[in-house]
C-alpha positions in Angstrom: 201.7 22.5 103.5 199.3 22.1 106.5 195.9 20.7 105.6 194.2 23.6 107.4 195.9 26.0 105.3 195.4 24.1 102.1 191.7 24.1 103.0 191.7 27.7 103.5 193.2 28.5 100.2 191.1 26.1 98.3 188.0 27.6 99.8 189.1 31.1 98.8 189.9 30.3 95.4 186.4 28.6 95.0 185.1 32.1 96.0 187.1 33.4 93.0 189.7 35.1 95.0 192.5 36.9 93.1 196.1 36.2 93.5 196.6 39.2 95.6 193.6 38.3 97.9 195.0 34.7 98.3 198.4 36.3 99.4 196.7 38.6 101.8 194.9 35.4 103.0 198.2 33.6 103.5 199.5 36.4 105.6 196.4 36.6 107.7 196.3 32.8 108.2 199.9 32.9 109.4 199.2 35.5 112.0 195.8 34.3 113.1 196.4 30.5 113.1 200.1 30.1 113.3 201.3 33.1 115.5 203.6 34.6 112.8 204.7 38.0 113.3 205.1 38.4 109.5 205.2 36.2 106.3 208.0 36.2 103.9 207.0 36.9 100.4 208.6 33.7 99.0 206.7 31.6 101.4 203.5 33.2 100.5 204.1 32.6 96.7 205.0 28.9 97.6 201.8 28.4 99.6 199.8 29.6 96.9 201.5 27.2 94.4 201.2 24.3 96.8 197.5 24.8 96.9 197.4 24.2 93.2 197.4 27.6 91.8 199.8 29.2 89.4 202.8 30.7 91.2 202.6 34.4 91.4 205.4 36.5 90.1 207.3 37.6 93.1 208.1 41.0 91.7 204.5 41.7 90.6 203.2 40.5 93.9 205.6 42.6 96.0 204.3 45.6 94.1 200.6 44.7 94.7 201.0 44.2 98.3 203.1 47.6 98.8 200.1 49.4 97.5 197.6 47.2 99.3 196.3 49.1 102.5 195.4 45.8 104.0 199.0 44.9 104.6 202.3 46.6 105.6 205.9 45.6 105.6 207.2 43.4 108.4 210.3 43.7 110.2 212.1 40.9 108.5 213.4 41.4 104.8 210.8 41.0 102.2 208.1 40.2 104.8 204.4 41.4 105.1 201.9 41.6 108.0 198.4 42.6 108.5 197.7 46.4 109.0 196.2 46.6 112.6 193.4 48.7 111.3 192.2 45.9 109.0 192.6 43.0 111.4 189.0 43.0 112.6 187.7 43.5 108.8 189.9 40.6 107.5 189.0 38.3 110.3 185.3 38.8 109.5 186.2 38.3 105.8 188.4 35.2 106.0 187.2 33.3 109.1 184.2 31.7 107.1 186.8 30.0 104.9 188.7 28.3 107.7 188.2 24.5 108.2 185.6 23.5 110.7 187.4 23.0 114.2 187.9 19.5 115.1 185.8 18.5 118.3 187.9 17.7 121.3 187.9 13.8 121.9 185.9 12.7 124.7 184.6 9.8 126.8 181.5 11.4 128.1 179.1 8.5 127.3 181.4 5.5 126.4 185.1 5.1 126.8 186.9 5.0 123.5 189.6 2.7 124.6 187.0 0.0 125.2 186.5 0.0 121.4 190.0 0.1 120.3 191.2 -2.5 117.7 187.6 -3.3 116.7 186.5 -1.7 113.5 187.1 1.6 112.3 183.4 2.4 111.8 182.6 1.3 115.3 185.4 3.6 116.7 183.8 6.5 114.6 180.4 5.9 115.9 181.6 5.9 119.5 183.5 9.2 118.8 180.2 10.8 117.3 178.3 9.5 120.4 180.5 11.3 122.8 180.9 14.5 120.8 177.3 14.9 120.1 176.6 14.5 123.9 179.1 17.1 124.7 177.4 19.4 122.2 174.0 18.9 123.7 172.7 17.0 120.7 171.1 14.4 122.7 168.7 13.0 120.1 171.7 12.6 117.8 173.6 10.9 120.5 170.9 8.4 121.3 170.3 7.6 117.7 174.1 6.9 117.2 173.9 4.8 120.4 171.1 2.8 118.7 173.2 2.4 115.7 176.1 1.1 117.9 174.1 -1.5 119.7 172.6 -2.8 116.4 176.1 -3.0 115.1 177.5 -4.9 118.0 174.6 -7.3 118.1 175.1 -8.1 114.5 178.9 -8.3 114.8 178.5 -10.8 117.7 176.2 -13.1 115.6 178.4 -12.8 112.4 181.3 -13.9 114.6 179.4 -17.1 115.6 178.2 -17.7 112.0 174.5 -17.0 113.1 173.9 -13.9 111.3 171.0 -15.3 109.3 169.0 -15.4 112.6 168.7 -11.7 112.6 167.5 -11.2 109.1 163.8 -10.7 108.0 162.5 -12.5 105.1 163.7 -9.9 102.7 167.2 -10.7 103.8 167.8 -7.3 105.6 168.8 -7.2 109.3 165.9 -6.6 111.7 165.6 -3.2 113.5 166.7 -2.7 117.1 163.8 -4.0 119.0 163.8 -7.4 117.2 167.6 -7.4 117.6 167.8 -6.8 121.3 164.8 -9.1 121.9 166.4 -12.0 120.0 169.7 -11.3 121.9 168.1 -11.2 125.3 166.2 -14.4 124.8 169.1 -16.2 123.2 170.4 -18.7 126.0 173.3 -19.6 123.5 174.6 -16.1 123.5 174.2 -16.2 127.4 174.1 -12.3 128.1 174.3 -11.5 131.7 171.4 -10.0 133.6 173.0 -6.5 133.7 173.7 -6.6 130.1 169.9 -7.6 129.4 168.8 -4.7 131.6 171.0 -2.4 129.9 169.7 -3.2 126.4 166.1 -3.1 127.6 166.5 0.3 129.3 168.4 1.7 126.3 165.9 0.3 123.7 163.1 2.4 125.3 165.1 5.7 125.0 166.4 4.7 121.5 162.9 4.3 120.3 161.5 7.3 121.6 164.4 9.4 120.0 164.1 7.7 116.7 160.4 7.2 116.2 158.5 9.8 118.5 158.3 13.2 116.7 157.4 15.1 119.7 160.1 13.6 122.1 163.3 15.5 122.6 166.0 13.7 124.6 167.7 15.3 127.6 171.2 14.9 129.1 169.6 13.0 132.1 167.8 10.6 129.7 171.3 9.4 128.5 172.8 9.6 132.0 170.2 7.2 133.2 171.1 4.4 130.7 174.7 5.1 130.3 176.1 2.6 132.8 173.9 -0.2 131.4 174.7 0.6 127.8 178.3 0.4 128.7 178.1 -3.0 130.2 176.0 -4.3 127.3 178.5 -2.9 124.8 181.5 -4.5 126.6 179.8 -7.9 126.8 178.7 -7.7 123.0 182.3 -6.7 122.1 183.7 -9.7 123.9 181.3 -12.0 121.9 182.1 -10.0 118.6 185.8 -9.8 119.0 187.0 -12.8 121.2 190.6 -12.5 122.1 
């Protein structure tokens, strides 16, 4: 069973839906999400069972659906479809139980392929950076960029066996400001001038979004630091994951 349908039926069951309502839900889902003209009754029973519920007696369910005004018999043998008069009503009832739509992958801030084969959590952060920008969640975007920069600096130092340089007396890694200052001043790390500028420019924006309660980031704030951020990230990636 597809994960979307499984999620849908589990959500309905959690809302105490009866077997006949689960069946109507499967039929509705088939039409709305899978472009089915009608759903075979045997398939409806199988879906309910696959979702972890007791399999309805097919004769009992057939009788229930024949009396249910929300559905009508389909053209195929032993199939049912949603009655046209109840489409809108059922869409309003069932739509909240659908899985959240997956956001479209994007390279709006940072190119995803730049971070391929690094760490799963790094790739996930980059995906969130791009999606949050696309959705207009600019403070979220800058905070996630801040997390990415912190992570890449730490990864670069860990690769060189120098992570202890970035830790406070309590053993915890320092915050973005201290990390970037240390990386920029580190002649051994030898960051290029463009990378240093990219880190400095982003640090100002990252601090505002993370710590200034009256500041709200805008798209053009991120646009101004995007190119420098990309350069800095790429250079830190080469240090953290040398080929």
